[in-house]
N, C-alpha and C positions, 0 to 999 in steps of 0.2 A: 725430397724428390730424388729418385734413383735414375741416373742418366748413363746410357751407353754411347761412347764417342768412338766412331769408326774413322781412323786417320792413320796413314802410313808414315807421315812426316813427324818425327819425334819432337822437332822444335815447335811445330804448330800445336801438337798435342800438349806439350808442357805449358805453352802460353794460355791455352784454353783452361787447363787445370788451375793455373794461378788466378786467372781472371774470375773463374767460377768460385774459387775459394774466397776471394775478396767480396764479390757481389752477392753470393748465395752460399754462405758457409754451411748451411744445413744440407746442401745437396751432396749426394754421393756419386762420384764420377768414376766410371770404369772404361778401359780402353780396349779396342780391337783394331788390328792393323789391316784387315782385308774384309771383303764381302763375306767370304767363307767363314772367317773367324767371328764376324758379327752375327751371322746366322746361327753358328754353333752356340754362342753365348745366349742368344735369345731363346734357343731351344732348351739349354741346360739350366739356365738361371732365370726363372720367372720373377716378376716383380718390377721390371723396368717400366718406367712411365714415359720416358722421352728417349728417342734415338736421334743423335746428331751425326750426320754423315757427310764426308767430303765427296764430291762428284768423281774425282779422279783417284781411283784406287788400283792396287797392283793387279788384281784379278777381275776387274770389271769396273762398273760405274755405280755410284750411289743410287742411281735410278733403279738398278737391278735389285738392290737391297730394299728400296721403297716398294717395288712391285711385289717382292716376296712378302713383305710385311702386310701389304694390303690383301694379297692372295690368302694369307693365313688368317686374315681378319683379326689381327692382334690389336688389343685396345691400347695403342701407343700413339703418342704424338711424334711426328717425324719432321725434323728441321734439317734443311740442306745448307752446308757451308761451301761456299765456292769462292774462287778467286775473283779479283776485281774485273776481269774481262769476260766472265761467264754468266752475266746477268740473264741473258736469253735462256741459258740452260736452266737457271734457277726458276724462271717463269714457267718453263716447260715442266719442271718438277712440280710446281704448284698445280698445274693442270693435271698432272698425273696422280695427285693425291697428297702431296706434301702439305703439312699444316703451316709452315713458315720457312723462310730462308734468311740467311745472313751472309753478306759479302765481307770477305776478309779485307777490310779496308778501314782506315781511320780508327775510331773508338769502338770498333765492333765488339771488343772484349767487355767494355762497360755496358754495352747494350745487350750482351748475351743473356744475363739472368732474366731481364724483362721479356726478351724474345722467347725464352723457354716457358715462362709463366703463361704468356699469351698463347703459345702453341699448345700447351697442355689444356688450357681452358677451351680453345677452339676444338681440339681433338675430342674432348669430353662432350662438347655440344654437338659435334658431328656424329659422335657415337650414339648420343641420345636421339638425334634426328634420324639416323639410319636404322634405329630399332623399329621404326615404322616402315614397312615396305612401300615402294612406289610402283604402281601398276602401269606398265608401258604397253601400248598397242603399237607393234612394230610392223610396218608395211614394207615388205621386200620380197621379190620373186626369184632372186638368184640364190640357189641353195648354198653356194660357197660363202657368200657374204653373210647369210643367215647363220650358218654354223660357226663361222669365225667370230661373229659378234656375240652369239650366245655363250661360247666358251670363254671369251674374254670377260664378259660381264659376270658370269657365274663365279669366276676366280677373283675378280677385282671389285665387284659391286654386287654382292649377293642380295642386297636389299632391293635391287631392281628386278621386278617380276615381269618377264617378257612373255607376250603372246603374239604370235606371228600370223599375219594375213598376207595374201599374195596380190590382191587386186584392189583397185579403188572402190569398187562396189562393196567389197567386204569391209573396207574401212568405214564407209558410210553406214553400212548395215549394223555395225557394232557400236555406233555412237548415237546419242540422243538426237531426236528430230527438232528439239526446241530447248531453250534454256529452262532450268528448273526441274527437268526430268532426271530420274536416276541415271548415273553414269558409272560404268565398271572400270574406268581407266582414269589415271591421273595425268599421263603425258602421251602424246601421239608422236611416234618416230616414223617419218616418211622418207622413203627413198625417192629421188627426184623422178625417175622414170618407172612408172607402173603401168600394167595393162589397163587400158580404158581411158585413163587421164593421168596427167603428171601431178606432182605434189602441189604446184601452184594452183591448179584448178580445184584440187581437193580442199586446199586452204581457203579458197574463195567461197566454196560451198559452205564450209564449216563456219566461216566468219560472217559472211554477208547474208546467206540464206537462213542458216540455222542459228546464227548469233551466239555461238558457243565461245566461251572464254578459255577453253581447254588449251594448255600450252602445247605448241607444235614445234618440233625440231626437224629440219629438212637436211638430209645427207645426199650428197651428189659427188660423182667422180668427174663431172664436167662443169665445174664451177666457173663462174665469171662474175665480174662486178655488176653487170646488168641483171643477171639472174638473182644475185644476192640482194640488190636494191629492190627488185620487184617483189621478191619473197618477203622482205621486211615491210614493204608497203601494204601487202595483202594481209599481214598479221602473223607471219611466222615468228615464233618466239626466239629462235636462234638458227644459225646456218653453219653446217660443218662440211668441209671438203675432205674427201677420202684420200688424205696424204699418209705418208708413212707415220705411224704412231697415232693416227687419229682416234684409234680405239681407246688409247689411254686417256684421251680428252673426253670421250663420249660420256662416261659416268658423271664427270664433273658438269658437263653441259646439261645432261638430263636433270641432275640435282639442282643446277642453277635455275633452269626454267621452271622446275617444279616449285622451288622456293620463291622465285619471283611471282609465280602465279598465286602461291599461298599468301605472299606479302600483299599482292594486289587485293586478294579477297579479304585479308585481314584489315587492310586499309579501308576497304568498302564497309566491312563490318564495323570497323572503328568509327567511320563517319556516321553509320547508322546508329551505333551505340551512342556516339556523341550527340546526335540529334535527339535520340530518345532521352539521353541524360539531360539535355537542355529542356525537353518537355517536362521531365520529372522535376527538375529544379524550378521550372516556371510555375508548376502547380504544387510544389512542396510547401508544407507548412513551416519549413525551417530554411534559414539562410546559411549557405556554406561560405567559408572564407579561409584565406591564408594570410598569415602575418610573417614578416621577416624582420630581423634585427638589423637596422641600418643606422649608422652613426650613433650607436648606443641606445637607440629608441626603437620600440616595436611599431611597425607601420603596416597597414593593410596593403597587400599586393594584389589581391583578387577577392571579389565578392560576387556571389551568384546574382543573376539578373532579376530574381524575385524580390530583391531588397525594396524597391519602391512600393510593391504591392503590400508587403508585410510590415514595413516600418515607415513608409512615406518619405524615404530619402533616395536621392539619385545615386547611382553607382559611381559616377565620376566624382561627386562630392565626397563619397565615402572613402575614396582612395587618396584624398588630400591629407597632408600631415595634420595630426591632432584632431581629426574628425571624431574618432571614437570617444576620446576623453571629453570632447566638448558636448557630446550628446548624453553623457551620463547624467542622471538625476543629481541635483546638488547634494543630496544626502549620501551619494555613492562616490564622491570624488576621491575618497581615500582608496577606492578600488584601483584606480589608475596607478597609484604609487605601490600598491601591494602586488601587482601582477608579476613583475620580475622576480619578487621573492617567492611567489607561488611556483613559478616555473623552475626556479633553481631547486625547489624542494622535491620535485618529482616531474615525471613526464606527462602525467595526466592531471587535469584540473577541471572541476565542475563548479561553476558559480551561478548564483541567481541574483539578479540586481535589477533596479529600475532604470529605464532608458527612455529618453525623450523622442517621441515620434516626430516626423517632419512637421506636423501641425501643432507641436508643442504639448500634446497630450502625453501622459505617462503610461508606459507599458512595462510589463515584467518580462525579462529575458532569462532564459536558461542558456548559459554559455558553456559548451563542452569542448575543450581544447586538448590537443595532444602535441607535445613538444617533440620535434624531430631534430636530432643532433647529427653533426658531421662525423667523419671518421675519427676525429680526435676527442669527441664527446662534448664539443662546444654547442650551445643552442644555435640552431640554424633557422628554423621556421616553426610556425604554429599552424596546424591544420585544425579547423574547428567548425562548429555548428551553432548558430543562434536559433533558439526556438521561442516563439511567443507563448508564454505560459500565464498570460494575464487571466484567462478564464480559469485555468487550473488553480492559480493563486486565489482567485475570487471564490472558487468552489471550496478550496481548502479553508479559506477564512470563514466561509459560510459553515462548513463542517465544524470548524473550531468554535464558532459562536454557538452553533447548535449544541455542541457538546458542553460548552460553558453554561448554556441555558438549562440543559437537562441536569447538569451537576448542581446548578445554583437554585433551581426551582424548588419550591416547597412541596411539590407533588412528588410522591414516590414513583420511581420508574424501575421496572424490571423487564429484562429481555430473556426469552427462552428459545432454545432450539426446537425443532419439530418433535423431539421426544419429550418435551416439557422440562428439560434441564435448564436451570438458570445459568446464563452466560455473562450477564452484566446487570448491575444495579447502580443507582445513583446514591448520593449522600443522603438525600431526604428519605430514601428507603430505610437506611440504617437508623435515622433519627426516629422515624415513625414506628418501626417494628422492634428496634433494639438489637437487631442482629447485625454483626459486622459483615463486611463484604466477603471476607475469606470464609465465613461460616456458611454462606448460602450458595456460593458458586458451585455448580454441578448438581445441586439438589433440586427436587421437584417442589414447587410452591405449596404442595398440599400440607407441608409441615406448619403452615400458617393458619390452617383451618380452625375455626372456633368450635365446631360441633353444633352450631345453631341451624345449619342448613343440611337437609337430607341429600341423599345421593341423587335423587331425581333433579334437584336444583342444579347441581353441577353438570349433570348430563344435558339438561336443557341449555345451560350456558355454553358448553362446548359444541353442542349441535348448532346453535346460532352462529358461533364463531366459525365453524367449518363451512356452513352453508353461505353465509353472507360476508364472512371476513370481519365481523364487527359484533361486539356485545358491550352493553353498558347497563349498569345497575348498581344497587346498593348491596354491600356484602359485609358480613361480620367476620373479622379475623382475630387472631390472638398474637399479642406481643410476646417478646422473649421472656418477660417477667410473668407471663400467664394472664395478663389483663386483656379482656376482650374490648374491641373497639370497632365502631362502624366506619366503613370507607365507601367512597363513591368510586367505582372501578370502571375503567374503559379498556377493553381488550381489542387489539387490531392484529390482523394477519398481515405480515410484511412479505412482499414478493421482490425478487431480484429483477435485473434488467430483462431477463428472458421470460419474465412473467411466472416464474416458478416460486412456489411457497418456500420461504427460507427461515423465517423466524416469527415469533409472536411477541408483541409488545404490550405490556400492561402499565397503565398510568392510573394511580389512585390518590385520592385525597382523604386525609383523616378528617372525618366530619363529626368527631366527638363534640367539639365545641359548638358546631352548628346544631347538633341535636340538642345540646343543653340550651342553646339560644332559642331554638324552636320551642322547646318546652317552656322556657321563660316567656317567650312571646305569646305562646298559647295561654299561659297564666295571665300575662298582662292584658291580653285581649279581653279577658273577662274580669279583671280586677283593677282597681284604682291604684296606680303606682305610688301615690302619696300616703294614703291611709291603709292600703292593702285590703280594702273592703271590696266586695263584688261591685262591678261597675254597672252602668245602665243596662248594657246588653245582657249580663248574667242575671240581674235582678228581674228584668222583664221576662227572660226565659223561665226563671223559676216561678214567676207569677203565672205565666201561661200554663205551666205544668200543674201548679197548685189549683188553678181553676178547673182543670180537667179532673183532678182527683176529687175536688169538692163537689163537682157536678155529679160524679158517680156515687158519692157517699152522702150527699145532701147536707153538706156542712157550709158554714160561712167562712169567708176569707176577708181579712181587713188589710187595706192598703193605706199606709200612713206616709204623708208627704211632709218632710221637715225642712224648714228654712231658718237659718240663724238670723237673729235680729241685729241690725246695724253692724254686720260683720265687715262691710265695705269700709266703714269708718276706721276700724282697727287695721285693716289691710293697708289703707292709704296713709294712715297716720304713723304706724309703727313699721311698715315695710312688709313685703311679701314673704320674706323668710319667717318673720314672727307670725304672720297669718297662716303659713303652712304648718308651723308647729302647733298653733292653736287648733287647726282642723284635726290634726292627729290626736291631740288630747281630747277633743270633743268626741271623735270616733271611738276612742278607748272607753270613755265614760258611757256612751250610748250602748256599746257592745256588752259592757258589764251589767247593764240593766235589762238585758234581754235573755231569753232562753236559747239553748243550743239549737233547737229546731226553728227558731225565728231567723229571718234573713234581714240583715242590715246592709244597705249599699249606699255608695256615694254616686249621685247623678252628675256631679260637676259643680264647681264653685263651692258655695256654702249650702247646697241642697243635698239632702239625704232621703232615703226611702226605707221604710220598714214593712216587711211582709209577715203577717201573722196568719198562720193556718189553723184550721179547726177551732174557729172562734164560736163560742156558744151563743153569746149575746153582745149587742153593741156596747154594753157597759164594760165588757172585758177589754175592748179596744181603748175605751176611755181611761181605764185604770193604767194600762200600759203607757198611754200618751202622757198622763199626769206624772207617772214614774219617770219618764224620760225628761220631762220639763224640770222636775225636782232634781234630777241627776246633774243638771247644769247650773243649779242655783249657786253653788259654791264658786268662788273666784278661781281662776286658773293662774298659777305661778309659773311663768315661762323662763327659759334659760337666759333670755335677754335681760332679766331682772324686772320685767313688767308684770304687774298683777292685773288681770283683765277679767271683767264680768261679761258674760255673753249669755243670751237667752235664745229660746227657740219657739217658733210658731209651728203648730202641727195641724195638718188637714187630714181628715179620715173619710174614706169611702169604703162601703161594704158590699161584698158579693153575697147574694144576688140582689140585695136591696137597691143598690145605686148603679147597677150595670152588670152586663153579662160578659163583655169583651174586656181584655186586660188593658187595652189603651183607653177605653172609656172609663174604667176605674181610676187609671192614673190621672186623666184629665179632671175627673171629679174631685179627687184628693187634692190636686193642685188648686182647684177653685176654692175648696174648703180652707186650704192653707191661707190663701189671700184674704178670705173672709176673716180668719182668725187674726191676721195682721191688722186689718182695718178695725178690728174690735179692741185694739190696744196692745197687741203682741204678747209674747210669753204666755200663750194659752193655746188651747186646741179647739177645733170645731169640726162638726160632722157635715157632710155634704147634704144639701137640701135642694128641692126642685127649683127654687127661685134662683139658685146659683147657676143652674143651666141656662135659664133665660137670660140672666145677667151676662154670662160668658158669650151667649149667642149674639146678644145686642152689642157687646163689646167688639166681637169679631166683625159684625156688620159695619159698625162705626169705623173700624180701622180700614176696611175696604173702601168705604165711601170717602174717608179722609185722603187716601192715596189718589182716588179719582179726582177729588176736589183740587189737589195740587196741580194735576195735569190740566184741569179745565179752568183754572184761575177763578175759583169761587170764593176766595178770601179777599177781604177788604180791610183797610186800616181806619179805625176810629181814633179820635183825638179828644182827650180830657184836659181842660185847662188847669194850670197850676197858678194859684193866686197868692198874693202877699197877705199875711194875716193882719198886718198893721193897717194897710190902706186899701186892700182889695185889688191892687193893680195886677195885670197879667205878667207872670214871670216866665211862663213857658207852657209846654204841652207834653203829655205823655201819650206815646203811640201804643194803641191796644188793638190786637188782631181780632177780627170777627169772621165767622163762617156763614155765608149766605148762599145755601144751595138754591139752584134755579127753581122757582115755583114753590118753595117750601119756607117754613119759618126759620128764622135765624137760630143757629145752634150756639149755645153758651160756651165760652172758653173753658168753663169748669168741666165740661163733658169731653172735649177733644184734646185739650192741652196735655193731660196726663197720658193719654194714649199716644199722642205724637212724641212725647218724651220716651216712652217705653219702646216704641218701634223705631226710633231714630229719625222719624219724619220731622222732628223739631229742627233738625239741622237745615234742610232746605227751606222750611217754613220760616224759621228765625232769620235766615239770611235775606229772604224776600221781604219780610217786615222791615228789617233794618234798611235795606236799599230803598224801599218805598217811602219810609219816614224821612230819610235823608233827602230824597228827591223832592218830596213835598216841602220840607223845610227850606231847601235852596230856592224852590219856586216862590215861596213867600218872601224870602230875602230879596230875590231879583225883582219882585213886584213892589218893593219898598214897604212891606208890612212888617211891623215889629212884633215878634211873638216871643222873644227871649230864647230859651234853649229847648231842644227836642230830646225828650227822655225815651229811651228804648230799653225794654227788658232783655237781659241775656240769660238764657236758660242754663241749668247746670250741665246738660248734655253738650251744649255748644262750648261751654267753658272747658270741659274735659276732653271732648273728642274732636275739636276743631282747632285749627291754628287761627285763633280769634284775631291776633294782631295783624296777620297778613290779610285776613278777610276784611277787617275794618279799613286798613290802608287802601285796599283796592276799591271799596265802596266809596270812601271819601274822595279818592281821585276821580272816580267815575261820575259822581254827582256834583262835585265841586263844593260841597258843604264844608265850611271852616270847621276844623276839629273842635275848636272851643265852643261851638254851638251844639255839640252832641254830648248828651249825658247818658252813660250806660248804668242801668240798674241791675245789681247782682244781689241775690238773696243771701241773708246771713248764713243759712245752712249750707249754701253752695260754697261760700268761703271756708267754712269750717271743714267741709268734706275734703277740700283741696289740701289742707294741712300746710306744710312748709312751702308748697308750690304757689300758694295764693299770693304771698307778698311779692314774689318775683314776677308773677303774671301781672299783678296790678301795676307794678313799676314799669313794665314794658308798655302797658296801655297808656299810662300817664305820659310816657315819652312821646306818644302821638299827639298830645295836647288835649286829650279828652277829659271830661268831667266824670267822676265815678261816685255812685250812690249805692248804699246798702239798703236793699228793700226788705220789708217785713222785719225790721230791727226789733229785737226784744223777744223773738220767738226761738232764738238759737239756744244751744245747750253748752256752749263753750264760754270760757272766761272772756270778760270784756277787755282784758289786757291785750288781746290780739289787735284791738283797734289802733293802738299806738304804733303797730308795725305796718298797718295798711295805709296807702296813700289815698284816703277817702275824702271826698269833697262834701258829701251829704249823707245824713241818716234819715230814713223814712220810718216813722213810728207806725207799727202795724195797726190796722183797723180794729183788731180785737181789743186793743187797749183804748182806742178812741171811742168805741161804741158806748161803753159804760163810764165814760170819763166823769160825767156829772153825778153818777150814783155810786160808783165804786171807788172807795178811797185808795185801794191797792193799785187800780189802774191809773189813778191820778198821781200816786206816788211814783209809779214806774215812768210815766210820761215826764214828770218833773225831773227825775233822775237822768233820763236820757237827754233832756234839753240841757241840764246843767253840765253833764259830762261832755256833750258836744261843744258847748260854749267854751269849756276849759281846753278842749283839743282844737279849738278854732275850726269846727266843722258845722256847717249849716244843718238845720233840722226842718223836716217837712212831715206833716201828718197826713195819713190816708183815711179815706172813708168818713170825712166830716159831713154830717147830714143835718145838724141843727145849729141854731144860732148860739145856744148855750155851750155847745162843744167848742165853737169858734171862740167865744168869749173866754173860756178857760184856757184855751191854747194861747190866746193873746196875753193872758195874765202870766202864763208860764214862760213866755218869751219865745214861743215857737215862731219861726220865720215864715213858713209857707204851708199851704194846705191844698188838698184836692178832695173832691167828693160831690155827692148829689146836691149838697147845699148850694153849690154854684151851678153844676151841670153834670149829667152823666156823659160818658164818651159819645161823641157825635161824628158824623162823616166830615170829611175835610171841607166840603163846600159850606156846610152849616157852621163849622167852627170858624171859618174865615168870615162868614157874614156876621156872626154874633160877637166874636171877640177880637177881630182884627180890623174890621172896617167901620163898625158902629159903636166903638167903645170910647 
């Protein structure tokens, strides 16, 4: 700082020099001893920033130097030094334009450096302020006062631009009629006495009528306290009396009222801005706050009023110590400890963390804070903003998840710009195509083209994408290794928020395996998966086609229906895996016995079909059938170690002899096959007309059988079981009979096989069992002794029903003691069940039932199985009893059965006893019981009761 000190007293000058050297060593102080010398230095040596002048100088006053400095408009700060008794003069100097003053008293030398700094700052501010001119409307009608004022202001305050008017009307004409209208003046300077009205009246019009806030200064030579008070009440901004030197005060007064008016306007604008700021803060999506460091901890000192709306917390609560840390999510507690460290590291910090709302819900905050330091660099306060970024975080997480899904999906994804250049691909793209990401970015996807599609195909694809924004379809492309592959491609046009097209996205799936699977499924749809032979659908399709060709050429077609004999026994005894292997071996042998043009197919289970085209004569089909039968004559050695013999029964139908439609020929071949089975199996047979009638009758009987069950046309007959030794009644066997309304009774021989084939034996057998048990319990309740009730259990019931549960339910329902019920199971049924038979019989025995093997002796398995079965009785089949007296073999078999049963402690009962000689021989053999027409045929319950229970 360069300072000019104007002082004629050497002692005072030396004191100021020393004081300034101590308090402001960087200052440069130069001395002038008079006003003239001071002016000379200021003219010759530019660069001074501050002038310090004493008021009493040899050639004048410091005020003269001040006036000269202001007239020259020098950019200097001016400080007046005065004695202790001249404070009034100092105040006058301030009014004349001095920037500061200092009284030579006390510690003024210590205060001098600070005074110079303040004066320099004030001068610079004043200079900046005076750079903007102030427009003054000056109302005065005396020419002398007007000229004197103009000249003084031009020299001392050139920033004041004066326009003179002479009357009150001119004043009012040059000012707005209402607030808010444009105004050409910043200050109004009124002489008290004007033509037309005085300054007070003008002020009243401007303030009360026009409501203008323009600053008004009144000047008068006839001032009084009453006029001054009245002027201030009416709204005059300041009042100046025309005393000696008043013109020196006038610039300061005009500046003062102008600044005060500006300050008032600024305060009004500040209030308006503050109100608007409050509105902005109230609707802002962010919370503003300040923190200060108090007692070593950061505490909130202010929070904007929108905190309750955005975070659910009250402002008063937020200003309490520890509130911010207490509302942090538990996982964010380390944030409170890290905040001071973050602040020491820099002045700016941005953190995102979880915060607890007032209702306890979690929100995400973005905290942007700026550290404000004091003059010494120490942290003073934090000014910051909290923004709720919960939605942004959720959106970001959603985008992250979407990106993760795209990257982890097995579908290839590529994104292109509008020029068709690839901008992004996912990992699946590289896996499917073999191209790495860096190899494809920026390229057009046409390098993937396979060459299978023509240009029109791609043009149609892009036309659809352009018109609808979407295309989907199958496309063949080429991998990096040159391999072609099919893909299912979906193309979508992507638009930005403005609805403008921005990208294209393709999502594709490699459907190579799907194509292979489809081909395999297509094959399996027409072929048997076990034997790889054509299945029913393909065989029938070929048959239909063969019939069309044969019809045009006049040729025969043979349809052969093959069914393996007793295959079920092998399947049940050795297991399904062995059965499946046997079917494959059978298919292989049959295929090798046929020509290439012949069709061999598997219809299901153990049924096969052969289609022979261009058959010349029925004998040709017979030769093929015999050849197939002979092909299975040799035993099959299976991987399980078993050696199995299997035979086949063949039915043959011919086109056009046995039918014109393919389904008709199939049905007829099936009927012929059943005829072959009935004739002893392991043979073939042709379809004849009587088989059609038989099949029709069989179908009619099945229909009537179903109706009979619904209409309760079945009845139970009872045949007595007697002791061979003394003829006493041992029990009864329940036998079902079918009695259609108004028709003859139908024999069980006719309907039982059909019931077993159709599954109707299950409800029928359960009904017979329930009816027999009910009747038996009724006889017991009536005190009639009849022994035990025997009921036949069919093979279908044994295999397809939970017999144990059914029996338990029937016994509980009817109340019949389990020991009074005897179940008859055929020997062939037991043998078919294999290993399951023993376990099943044990479960039945646990119920307390009696078990009998029916038709014993007709089976085909070893009698050693008997020792494994929990059997109570053996029933000798009627075929052995019929010729007992004439056939030594039948007698020997019956004797062996009785002897074996006696050794196993099993009772024996003979069936079909019709003569006394048969009964006598059975007695000789030691047979315990019998039944047959010798005693009685099966009879209704009432007749049985009358003949054998009440009169015996």
